[in-house]
C-alpha positions in Angstrom: -100.2 4.7 114.8 -96.7 6.7 115.8 -96.5 10.0 114.9 -93.5 12.4 114.6 -94.7 15.3 116.6 -94.6 12.1 119.9 -91.8 10.4 118.7 -89.5 13.7 118.3 -91.3 15.6 121.2 -90.5 12.3 123.3 -86.7 12.7 121.9 -87.4 16.6 122.9 -87.6 15.4 126.6 -84.9 13.1 126.5 -82.0 15.6 125.7 -83.7 18.4 128.1 -83.4 15.6 130.7 -79.3 14.9 130.0 -79.1 18.7 129.9 -80.4 19.2 133.4 -78.4 16.4 134.8 -75.3 18.3 133.2 -76.7 21.6 134.4 -76.7 19.4 138.3 -72.5 18.8 137.7 -72.2 22.5 137.1 -74.2 23.2 140.3 -72.1 21.4 142.6 -69.3 21.6 141.2 -68.0 17.4 140.4 -66.0 18.4 137.4 -65.7 14.4 136.3 -69.6 14.3 136.0 -70.0 17.4 134.2 -67.6 16.3 131.6 -69.7 12.4 131.3 -72.6 14.6 131.4 -71.2 17.0 129.0 -70.4 13.9 126.4 -73.9 12.3 126.9 -75.9 15.9 126.0 -73.8 17.0 123.0 -74.2 12.7 121.7 -77.9 13.5 122.5 -78.4 17.1 121.1 -76.2 16.2 117.7 -77.8 13.2 116.9 -81.4 14.8 117.3 -80.2 17.6 114.9 -78.7 14.9 112.7 -82.4 12.7 112.5 -84.0 16.1 111.9 -81.4 17.9 109.0 -80.7 14.1 107.4 -84.3 12.7 107.3 -87.2 14.5 108.6 -86.6 18.2 107.3 -85.7 17.1 103.6 -88.7 14.5 103.9 -90.8 18.0 104.7 -89.2 20.0 101.9 -89.4 17.2 99.5 -93.4 16.4 100.5 -93.9 20.8 100.4 -91.3 22.4 98.3 -90.1 24.8 101.4 -86.7 25.2 101.5 -87.1 28.3 102.9 -89.6 28.0 105.4 -89.2 26.6 108.7 -86.6 23.9 108.1 -84.7 26.9 107.5 -85.1 28.6 110.8 -84.6 25.5 112.8 -81.2 24.7 110.6 -80.1 28.0 112.1 -81.3 27.8 115.3 -79.5 24.0 115.2 -76.1 25.9 114.3 -76.9 28.6 117.3 -77.3 25.6 119.5 -74.2 23.6 118.6 -72.2 27.4 119.1 -73.7 27.3 122.3 -72.4 23.6 123.3 -69.3 24.4 122.4 -69.2 27.7 124.6 -70.3 25.7 127.4 -67.4 22.6 126.6 -64.4 25.4 126.8 -65.8 26.8 130.0 -66.2 23.3 131.6 -62.9 23.1 130.2 -61.7 25.9 132.6 -63.8 25.2 135.3 -65.1 28.3 134.8 -68.5 27.2 137.1 -70.0 30.9 136.3 -69.7 31.2 132.6 -70.7 27.4 132.4 -74.1 28.4 134.6 -74.4 31.3 132.3 -73.9 29.0 128.9 -76.7 26.8 130.3 -79.2 28.9 131.3 -78.6 30.7 127.6 -79.0 27.4 125.7 -81.9 26.5 127.9 -83.9 29.5 126.3 -82.9 28.8 123.1 -83.8 25.0 123.5 -87.2 25.7 124.8 -88.0 28.2 122.4 -87.0 25.8 119.8 -88.7 23.1 120.8 -92.1 24.6 121.5 -91.7 26.0 117.7 -91.0 22.5 116.4 -93.5 20.4 118.3 -96.6 23.2 118.1 -95.6 24.0 114.4 -93.1 21.8 112.8 -93.9 18.7 113.9 -98.2 19.0 113.5 -97.3 20.3 110.0 -95.0 16.9 108.9 -97.6 14.6 110.7 -100.2 15.8 108.4 -98.3 16.3 105.4 -95.9 13.0 105.9 -98.5 10.9 107.7 -98.6 8.3 104.9 -94.5 7.6 105.4 -94.2 8.9 109.0 -93.5 4.8 110.3 -90.8 4.4 107.6 -89.6 8.2 108.5 -89.3 7.5 112.4 -87.4 4.2 112.0 -85.2 5.5 110.0 -84.8 8.4 112.0 -84.0 6.0 114.9 -80.9 4.2 112.8 -79.1 7.4 113.3 -76.2 7.1 115.5 
């Protein structure tokens, strides 16, 4: 049986790998590759946020009655990360390696702290609360483009 925690944790790792590829392209200054990697990075992170915000969080909130709890914090952190992706994109557009790497460092810290909270707290709670619907929720999240 699949769990929300394992499914979403695997998605976190995929996002992390693509972020690392973006950062590595910045380090070597291959701006063509950087633009391509940034597009991939934006796509996977925004898809991940969408899976949570449109499917997982509403299911969790509906089942728990908590809309001002952990999901609200995660949504705020998603906004911070979206903002950092835009700042990174702006630095890349200017081919400003130093700023881009600074944004990468900040973004990485935000992502790792965020993922840790989700994997240790929210996903564990979701697996306990949504166990009977986990497969259906995962299928719906997989359908997000």
